[in-house]
Wavefront OBJ file of the C-alpha trace (Angstrom):
o trace
v 90.984 106.276 74.454
v 92.350 103.622 76.866
v 90.273 103.227 80.167
v 92.133 101.686 83.424
v 91.515 98.338 84.296
v 92.667 95.944 86.878
v 96.578 95.258 86.276
v 97.342 98.382 85.380
v 100.091 100.728 86.912
v 98.792 104.393 87.247
v 99.459 107.539 88.307
v 96.904 109.844 90.078
v 96.753 113.030 91.491
v 94.412 113.275 94.878
v 93.025 115.208 97.868
v 91.245 113.447 100.557
v 88.726 115.188 103.077
v 86.901 114.387 105.919
v 83.282 115.224 105.823
v 83.779 118.084 107.830
v 85.714 119.372 104.795
v 89.305 119.487 105.984
v 91.926 117.872 103.955
v 93.963 114.901 105.383
v 95.943 114.069 102.769
v 96.872 115.444 99.130
v 99.243 115.001 96.341
v 99.201 118.583 95.053
v 102.465 119.953 94.753
v 104.301 116.627 94.887
v 104.520 114.023 92.854
v 101.311 111.927 91.396
v 100.783 108.665 93.527
v 101.728 105.632 91.553
v 100.436 102.179 92.277
v 99.054 98.832 90.363
v 95.519 97.917 90.273
v 94.669 94.792 92.069
v 98.098 95.006 94.486
v 96.320 96.116 97.647
v 98.652 98.932 97.850
v 95.797 101.261 98.144
v 92.509 101.475 99.872
v 89.611 99.464 98.073
v 87.292 102.370 97.126
v 89.697 104.408 96.018
v 91.374 101.455 93.815
v 87.289 100.679 92.447
v 87.111 104.757 91.664
v 89.918 104.787 89.693
v 88.820 101.727 87.286
v 87.097 102.811 83.748
v 88.916 106.333 83.938
v 90.846 108.057 81.480
v 93.518 110.219 81.469
v 92.765 113.862 82.382
v 89.484 112.871 83.699
v 89.126 113.924 86.919
v 86.091 112.897 89.705
v 84.756 112.796 93.215
v 84.153 109.877 95.149
v 82.615 109.330 98.794
v 84.124 106.338 100.180
v 82.387 104.650 103.335
v 84.316 103.369 105.975
v 84.260 99.910 105.281
v 86.061 100.686 101.884
v 88.546 102.631 103.419
v 90.349 101.588 106.716
v 87.509 99.733 108.484
v 85.766 100.628 111.350
v 87.252 101.333 114.459
v 87.877 98.467 116.643
v 87.724 98.573 120.252
v 89.963 95.657 120.587
v 92.819 97.418 119.263
v 92.670 99.924 122.196
v 94.434 98.908 125.074
v 95.889 99.877 128.635
v 99.268 99.268 129.370
v 100.924 99.634 132.731
v 103.648 102.360 132.972
v 105.698 100.112 134.396
v 105.723 97.892 131.561
v 107.302 100.649 129.228
v 110.418 101.908 129.157
v 111.067 104.747 131.698
v 112.703 107.229 129.187
v 109.722 106.911 127.096
v 108.542 110.833 126.341
v 104.954 109.750 126.698
v 102.407 112.481 125.383
v 98.598 112.229 124.066
v 98.760 112.213 120.002
v 102.420 110.901 120.016
v 102.727 107.793 117.555
v 105.283 104.799 118.971
v 106.125 101.839 116.992
v 105.857 98.389 119.152
v 106.562 94.890 118.429
v 103.849 92.413 118.984
v 104.432 88.860 120.345
v 105.076 87.572 116.826
v 107.774 89.946 115.588
v 105.904 92.277 113.772
v 106.037 96.206 114.744
v 102.877 98.249 114.537
v 102.407 101.881 115.018
v 100.074 102.592 117.804
v 98.657 106.172 118.984
v 99.176 107.396 122.663
v 95.459 108.282 123.292
v 95.530 108.595 127.338
v 97.935 108.973 129.904
v 96.975 108.475 133.955
v 99.506 108.188 136.980
v 99.402 104.184 136.477
v 98.959 103.689 132.840
v 98.638 104.511 128.840
v 95.885 103.894 126.717
v 97.236 103.132 123.161
v 95.117 102.516 119.929
v 96.712 100.736 116.887
v 93.755 101.743 114.941
v 94.440 103.697 111.693
v 93.581 107.244 112.309
v 91.093 107.389 109.666
v 89.538 104.071 110.585
v 85.729 104.709 111.180
v 85.944 107.587 109.090
v 83.938 107.919 105.967
v 86.265 109.693 102.983
v 85.855 111.954 100.013
v 88.872 112.047 97.440
v 89.066 114.117 94.338
v 91.196 111.934 91.824
v 92.596 113.197 88.579
v 93.937 110.368 86.314
v 97.361 111.993 84.941
v 99.059 108.619 83.499
v 98.552 104.914 82.749
v 101.989 103.384 82.984
v 101.525 100.000 81.889
l 1 2 3 4 5 6 7 8 9 10 11 12 13 14 15 16 17 18 19 20 21 22 23 24 25 26 27 28 29 30 31 32 33 34 35 36 37 38 39 40 41 42 43 44 45 46 47 48 49 50 51 52 53 54 55 56 57 58 59 60 61 62 63 64 65 66 67 68 69 70 71 72 73 74 75 76 77 78 79 80 81 82 83 84 85 86 87 88 89 90 91 92 93 94 95 96 97 98 99 100 101 102 103 104 105 106 107 108 109 110 111 112 113 114 115 116 117 118 119 120 121 122 123 124 125 126 127 128 129 130 131 132 133 134 135 136 137 138 139 140 141 142 143
């Protein structure tokens, strides 16, 4: 039976949970996730876990933060004066905003705090700094 190796395109079902057991994402009830190993399309620890699997095989893996979305970086949290933001922006904690950097690239930030004069924006991935657990089932090796 063939096993997954770098360069293969695969389809997997997965469920991702945090240390407290809460589910943050799943492909159950949806189409399987399809990706090509070695293309950087998914987090490194997930890709490493799929290597060597056979179709129909399932496994549980624990992925440390540094092999997932990385550590939480304080330099990606900034306070911005309210007068530098559009007046009609409906700000509330937890809201995601898309911002354009000085180099022209867009990034998604999360509003994490609001005061009378400024808003705190966090550009870290929501799962940065967290270890993740995945249940993975290899559905198909496409190529």
